[in-house]
Each structure stands twice: as structure tokens, then as C-alpha cells.
N, C-alpha and C positions, 0 to 999 in steps of 0.2 A: 506696439500698436497692431491690432489685427488687420490683415489685408487678404485679398483673394489669393495672393501668391503663397501666403502661409497655409491657406486651406489646401491648395493643390499639393504643397509639400507634405502636409499632414496626411493626405490621402495615401501617398506613397509609403510613408513611415508606418502607418497602422494597418496596412492592407492585410498582413498576415495574422493580425490579432483580433480583428472584428469581423462581423458578418456584413456583407453588402446586402442589406435587407431588400425584399421585394416591395414593389409598389403595385397594388392590385386594383382592378376595377371593382367598385363597391356598389353595384346596382341594388343590392338587397336593402341597403340603408339609405338609398338616394331616391326612393320612389316619390317623395314629396318635394324634391328639389328640382329646379328647372335645368340644372347644369349636369355635366358629366362629372362623376366623383370618383377619385382614387384615394386609397389609404396607403401611407408609408408605414410599414410594419416594424417599427423599432422595438416592439415587444418581443421580437424573435432574436434579439441579441443574447449573448451567452448569459448575462446577468439580468435580462428582462427589460432593458431600457436603453435609450440612446446614450446614456452616460458612459458606456464603454469607450466611446470614441474619444471624447475629450480627456477622460482620465488616462487612457493609454498614451495619448499624444504627450501629455505632461509627464507621465512617469518614465517615458523613454528618455527624456532629458535628465531626470533624476538618476536613472540607471547609468546613462552615459557619463555622468559626472562622478560616478563611483561613490555616491553618498551612502554611507553605511549606518547612519544614525536612525534612519527610518523616516516615515512621513506621517503627517496627521491631517485629517480633513474633518469638516463639519458637513453633515448631510442629513436630509430627512429620510434617506434610505437608499435611493437608487445610485447616487454618486458613491455612497459608502460601499455598496456591493461591488461597484465597478473598480474602485480603488483596491478593495480587499482582494478581488479576483486577480487583477493584473499584478498587484504587488506579489502575490503568491507565485505567479508565473515568472516574475522577474527577480525573485529572491530579495524583496524589499520588505522590511517590517512595517506594519501599518497600524495606526490608531485611528479609529473613527468616533467622532462625537455626534450623538444623535439626540433629537428632542425626545422628551420622556414618553410621549404618546406615539412614537413611530410604530407603524404596523409590524406585528410580530414576524411576518414572513421576511421582511427586510432585515430585521435584527438577526433572525436565525441564519439567513444567508450570509450576512457579513461575518458572523462568527464562524460559519462553516468554511468560508473561504480563508480563514486564518487571521482575521483582524482582531485587535483588542477593542472592544466596544465600551464607550463611556456615555452615560446619559446625562444631559444637562438642559434644563429649560423647557419651554413650551414650543418654541419655534426654531427654525433654522438659524435665525439671527442670534438667538440666545445660545445655541450650540456653538456658533462661531466664536463667541466670547471665550468659551472654555477651550476651544481648539487653539486660539491664539495664546492663551496662557500656557497650555501644554507645549506649544511650539517653543516658547521662550524658556520654559522651565527644563524641558528635556532635550533641547537642541534639535528638534525635529524639523523637517521640511514641510511647509504648508502646501497642500494641493487643493486649491480653492475649487468649489463646486461650479462656479460660473465666471468669476471676475478675474480671468487669466487669459492672455492672448492665445496660449497653447490649447487651453480648453475650448475657447471659442472656435479656434481653427479646427479642432477635432470634430466639434458638433457641425461645423460648416460643411464637412464632407457629405452630409445628408443632401445639402443643396446641389452639389455636383452630381450626385446619383440621380436626383430628381430631374435634372436637366437632360440626362440621358434616358431615363426610364419613361418620362412623360414629356417629350420634346415640345408638345403644343400646349403646355400648361399656361394658364392665365392667372390663377389665384393659388396661393399657398397659405394654409391656415395652420398656425403653430401655437401650442401651449406656451405660456410665459410665466416663469417664476423669477429667477434672478436675471434672466435674459440671455444666457449663454447660447441656448439653442436657437432662438429666433435671430440673434445677432449674427451667428455664423451662417445660418441659412440665407438670411437677407444679403449678406456680403457676397456669397457665392452666386445666388440667383440674379441679383440686380446687376452684377458686372456683365453677365452674359445677356440677360433679358431685362433691361430696366423697366419695361412696360408691365412686367408681372406684378400683380398686387400681392403684398405680403401683409397678412392680417394676424395679429396676436390675440390670444384668448386668455383671460384670467378668470379665476373664481371671484364672484362678487365679494366674498369674505376676505380676499387677499389681493386686492387690485393695486399693487404698489407701482407697477409700470404706468398704468393709466394716471394715477395720482401724480407721478413724476412728470409725465408728459404735459399734463395740464398746468403744473407749476413751472415748467421749463427748467427744472433741475431735479436732482435726486432728492426725494423726500422719504422719510421714514413714516410708516403707517402702523396702526395697531391692527393686527389680523384677528379674525375669528376662526373658530374651528371649521374645517372643511374636509369633505371626503377627497378633495384634490390635494392631499397632503404634500405631494411632490412639487407643487408650485406655490406653497404657502410661505412666501417670504415677506419680511417687513419692508425690504427695500431692494431695488435692482442694483446692479453693480455700477461702480464708477466707470469701468471700461465699457460695459454693455449699454449703458444709457445713451451715450452719444450716438452709438450705432443704431439703436432703436429709434431715437429721435430723428435721425437723418434718413433711415432706410425703410422703416416700417410704415406702411400706409395708414393703418388703422388698428386700434386696440378695442376689443369688445369684452364684456363680462358676461358670465353665465351663472345662474343660480344653482343651489344644491340639488333642487328637483330636476333641473335640466341636465345636470351632470349625471345624476343617478339614472335618469331615463336613457341617456346615451350609452352608459355602461350596459344596461339591460338590453338595449336594441342591438348593440354590437355582438353581444353574446348570443342572443336568440336568433337574430336574422343573418348576421354575417359570420357567426361561429368564431368570434374573436374575443379573447380575454383582454380587457383594458382596465387599468387602474383609473381612479377618478381623474387625475391629471391627464392621462392618456386619452380620455374620452372627451375632453373639453372642446377639441376641434369640431367633432360631430355635434356636440351640444350647441355650439355657436351657429353652425350651419342650419340646424333645425330651429333655432330660435328666431330666424328671420332677420337677425341684426347685421348680416353681411349681404349687401346687395349683389344679386347674381342674375345672370341671363342664360338663355339657352346656348349661347355661344361660349360660355365659360367652361374651361376644363380645370377642375379644382383638385388639389391634393390636400388632404387633411393628414397631419402628422400624428400617428398614433404612437405617442412618445414612450409608453411603457405599459407593462402588463402585470406589475407586482402588486396584487391586491389580495387581502386576506379572504379566505373562503367564507368566513363569518359575515364579512361585509357584503360579499356577493350574494349570500343567502338572503340577507335583509333587503338588498336592492331588488332582487328577483321577486320577493314576496310583495314588496310595495308596488312594483311594476305590474304584477298580476292583479293586485287589488285595484290599481288605477285603471287598468283595462277591463275590469269587471270579470276577470277570469277566475278570481276567487272573491267571494262575497260573504259578509257576515249578516245574517238575518235574525231578527228577534221576533218571535211569533208567540202570541198569547192564545192559549187553548184551555179548555176545561180540564181540571185536574182529575181525570178519570182513567181507569185501566184501558189500555189499547190506543190512547190518543197519540203517544209517541210513535208507535208502530205504524199507525195510519199516516202520520205526517211524513215519516221517512219513506214510506211506500209511495206517497204522492211525489216526493222529491225525485225518487227513482224514475217514476213514470214521466216526469217532466224532463228527464235526461241530464240531471245534475248528480254530482257525487258528493256525499257527506264526508267531509274531512274531520270534523270535530263537532260534538254536540254536548250541551249541558242544560240542566234545569236551574231555575232560580225561583224560590218561593218567598223566603223570609225578607229578602232585600229588594224584591221586584215591586214595581208599581202596578200591582194586580190585586183583584179581590181575593178573598179567602178561598173561593172555589176555583180559582184559575191558577195556572202555572205559566211561567215565561220560559220558553225554549229558545236558546241561542244556538244557531247552526252556522258553522263555517262550511261553505259549499264551493266545490270546483265546478265552474260553468264554462260556457262557450264564449262569453263576452257580455258586454253591457246590456244588449237587447235581450239576451237569454235571462239575465237577472230580472229585468223588468217583466218579462213573460211569467216568470216564477212568482213574482210578487202579485201580479194581477190574478194568477190562478189561485193563489192562497186567499186573496180577498174575495174572489168569486165563491170560494168555499165558506165564506163567513168568518174568516180568521183576520185578526188584526195583526198587521205585519209592518215592521220598520227595518230599514237597512242601515247598517253602520259600516263606514269605510275606515 
């Protein structure tokens, strides 16, 4: 059973193999919040997430026991990378089973660190079924991603660091998947400061901890696809649920749009890379679902930064469109020489930049003598887009905006 004493012991054991990550004041992303906000930067760990802590604490036991057959784990990516990296350091063979849609960066890193990667199923729970089969068939040692007291204790070392780095904290906001991270942090923090509120955050598409809390027991749910792939679990752990039920004050959920907006904001304003799961704490804070006051000192755990650059590009593009900093306008003009040149000159005079432009004749809802011009513009924001549309309309042009 996980205890605060195990967490303190874990801190000593793993000290030479993990990074004691900083907790920074995050004023740039806290302007709309009444509280003081700090972020715990677990994206700075060697493999890009908090999973280094629990994986190493567990693997040290495997190494000490002289297990030569190797280990197997199931992971959506971050735990797999941590196991692969530390197994390489400790000379232990590693097999990692990943869901089929695991982001490529996580797959590539696990292989780079020396693990044998096996794909199975759509979710972490599906991958666990295959990991258990391989454990039995090949005689491997299972290193569970969250439902293991050694893993929980390793993740709990974050809580000990928070107590030292932000001694006046009043609220800790933590992403929740299988529950190892929030269980460990809650154990560490509540022992020293029981008045601190510990709030968990899940993606709406994978809210297994909230479902279990409402049912009063561990329940299995069907998950949908989410950009917070690192916390997309069908059920919390048998060991983690009692800790969550006893120590976690509240669990909230966030939408895909809220998660994407938080990833965008962390990158643009705070200059931090976060994966979807890692950004859920900020998403929850901005959603208004966590009651806060001016007296609160809040720490959001940025649990990981392993995100595909393609996903980042799509999130940034959607965020810019949401803010009106890129816009798509459809303008109907007479199909005559010089009209396009005049239109683009007008855009330039209005202070916008043309990113892409195209004509539509045959399939546009226009008369034979007209042409529909679709422009993708870079603008200063929503008000600027509205100014451009009004200017076009004052020129006698019919204009529509598509987001």
C-alpha cells in the first residue's frame, strides 16, 4: 500500500536519475485568473514527462532483484519512453505495448531508447491485455504504468518538491489518467498540508476517474478519441482509486477545444511545449470549473510535453482562426481584368496579409459575370477582420467570412 514514507524513500532512491523540475510563476497565462498561478514543469524530464519518476523507482527494484528476463509495460507513450530510457541505463531488456494510434514521437523515442515496441488495440486498456499475455508467455516482469505502489510513490515525489518550491500553495491541479500521478501527489501534499485542495482534471472523452467516483467503485468506461492521449484510460487503477476517493477534493473535465486552447496559450504566451494531457490543468483553470479566489496560490502540473509537431501545427492554426488572426473571406466581384489586383491592393492598404487566394467560377453561387474569390488572410485579430469586411462592403462588394 502506498504511503508518504514510501514517497520519501522513493525521492532518495531516484534522485540521481531524474530531474528535480522547476515550478515557475506563470503570470503570462494567468491574466484572467484571480489567483497566483505556478506551473510544475515535468515536460523538462529526460523523456519529456513525469513518468520518469515512477518508472525508475519501480525498475530499481527489478534491477536489485537481478531479474534477467526483462520487463514489459503497456503505455500510451510517456511511460513507455520512461521505461525504455531507464531500462537502457540499468541494462534491462524492455518490451512496450502501445495503442495503435500512439503519437509518432512517443513511438520513435521508445525505439530510440532501445525498447521493443508492440502495437495492440485502440486504448491503454487494450494494450494492457497484450502486455499481460506477453508477461505470461515470455516470463517478463510487468511494470504497470500507474497501478503499482512503487510507481505511485515515484510520482508522489512531485508533491514533496511542490511543498518546498511553493510553500504557501493552496490548490494543486493535476491531470488524471490511471491515477498514479494524482494519487502520489495527494499523498505527499495532504500529509504535510491537509488543507491544500487537490483537484484532478480529465478529458471529457475519457473521464474514468469521475465515473468511478460517482459510482463509488472502479468502473470501466468507453473512451472516445482525445488529443489528451496520455490520460485516455478506460478505468483507473485498483490501487489508485481508493487514494483518489479519499484524498482528491474534486475532479473536473475539459473539452477538446479547451485542451487545444491551453496548448496554444502555453506555447504562445508562456513559451512552453505541452502535450494535450499536460495542458489539461491550465484548461481546467481557464474553464472556470475550479473555484478560486485572490488568496489562492495555485500550482498546475504540466505533466508532459511529448506532442507531435503536426498536432501542434493544427492546434496553432485553429487557435489563430479562433482569435481572428487568420481569417477566410469569400468575396464576390465582377469577372473582369484587374479586379483581383485591386482587391489584393485593398487588403494591403487595410493592413492584412494574403496567405492564400483562389478563384471559383463553375461551382460558386454566382452569376455568369461574377467570380468568387476566397482569401486566407493574416490579420491583427477579430476587430481587424470586422474592419476589413466593413471596408469591402463599403466598396460595394458582397463578402462572407468562413471560420
